[in-house]
Every structure is written in structure tokens, then in C-alpha cells.
TORLOMAR-550607 format. One line per 10 residues: number of its first residue (from 1); their letters; for each residue x, y, z of C-alpha. Coordinates in steps of 0.02 Angstrom, whole numbers, always signed. Example, Ala and Ser with C-alpha at 12.3 -4.5 7.8 and 13.67 -1.06 7.14 Angstrom:
2
1	as	+615,-225,+390; +684,-53,+357
//
This chain:
107
1	xxxxxxxxxx	+1243,+170,-1695; +1205,+184,-1508; +1027,+241,-1471; +1044,+224,-1283; +970,+361,-1177; +1041,+397,-1006; +915,+432,-867; +974,+515,-708; +848,+508,-566; +852,+608,-407
11	xxxxxxxxxx	+745,+555,-259; +702,+688,-131; +724,+657,+55; +534,+641,+72; +522,+502,-56; +674,+414,+17; +589,+424,+187; +429,+345,+117; +532,+204,+39; +622,+174,+204
21	xxxxxxxxxx	+459,+170,+302; +375,+56,+175; +523,-63,+168; +475,-118,+344; +298,-149,+282; +300,-330,+227; +125,-326,+155; +108,-364,-29; +48,-185,-60; +200,-95,+11
31	xxxxxxxxxx	+275,+48,-90; +444,-6,-161; +581,+45,-282; +488,-60,-412; +346,+67,-398; +470,+210,-422; +537,+122,-578; +361,+105,-647; +328,+289,-612; +491,+335,-700
41	xxxxxxxxxx	+441,+233,-853; +273,+322,-857; +359,+490,-839; +475,+451,-985; +329,+389,-1089; +242,+558,-1067; +396,+667,-1090; +324,+742,-1250; +159,+781,-1162; +228,+864,-1007
51	xxxxxxxxxx	+391,+893,-914; +290,+886,-752; +201,+726,-704; +96,+714,-547; +47,+548,-469; -115,+574,-371; -162,+439,-244; -336,+366,-235; -402,+227,-125; -389,+93,-260
61	xxxxxxxxxx	-267,+162,-389; -157,+312,-433; -202,+444,-563; -64,+503,-678; -88,+687,-725; +9,+825,-811; -3,+934,-656; -149,+1031,-730; -274,+896,-683; -272,+822,-859
71	xxxxxxxxxx	-274,+635,-829; -146,+542,-933; -181,+371,-859; -188,+274,-698; -89,+142,-605; -187,-2,-528; -106,+27,-358; -124,+169,-233; +32,+263,-179; +57,+331,-1
81	xxxxxxxxxx	+44,+514,-53; +52,+634,-202; +220,+634,-291; +289,+743,-428; +413,+688,-561; +490,+840,-645; +603,+830,-797; +742,+957,-786; +783,+1063,-936; +891,+961,-1052
91	xxxxxxxxxx	+1071,+1008,-1069; +1158,+1005,-1236; +1163,+816,-1219; +992,+772,-1290; +1021,+588,-1249; +1013,+620,-1062; +856,+645,-956; +870,+713,-780; +713,+685,-677; +682,+737,-497
101	xxxxxxx	+553,+642,-395; +487,+740,-246; +339,+774,-135; +241,+935,-166; +291,+999,+6; +474,+989,-48; +455,+1098,-202
//
């Protein structure tokens, strides 16, 4: 039996732009695709709690909320700006998650 779940991720132009800008930042704290992967894992972990996950930057870490200011956790690293990860309505294929990562200004 195959229990694999397919995850399709869309990155908005704004998030792609942040990644491109940060790729030139060779500091240890630069925002990378590894951070996006961590945010995706957190989003999938909370899929039963909310289809909308907001990552709220702070000076020392990032709050993870359900978009209604209910804190679900935090990441021990600040992100450049607020980002939303929204799970699209599932199609008939319940083994596939489609998630769009975008900036609030792109909604």
C-alpha cells in the first residue's frame, strides 16, 4: 500500500524575489529555500487546524499563526516579512496538497 502524499507548492513572485535577493546575502542568517521547506512542513503539520497559515516576523523569531492571531508556534529565526501559506481546496485526489506561498500584498 502506498501512503505517499503529493505536495504541490506555488511560490508567488514576491517570495521568489525575496529568495533571489537573499541568495546574494552570504550571512548565516539569510532567507533560503531551506526556510521555505521548513515553513511548508509547519503548514502541513497544521493542515487540520487551519488551511491558512501566517508567518509573522519578529526581531528574534517568527510567529506561526492561523491568520486569526492564534499562535500555533514559533520558528527560532526571523523572516524578512510576513508570508502566507494557503492550502487550496482539495480536489478529488485526497492524497494531493496544493499550497500557495505569497505575501499579503499579493493576495
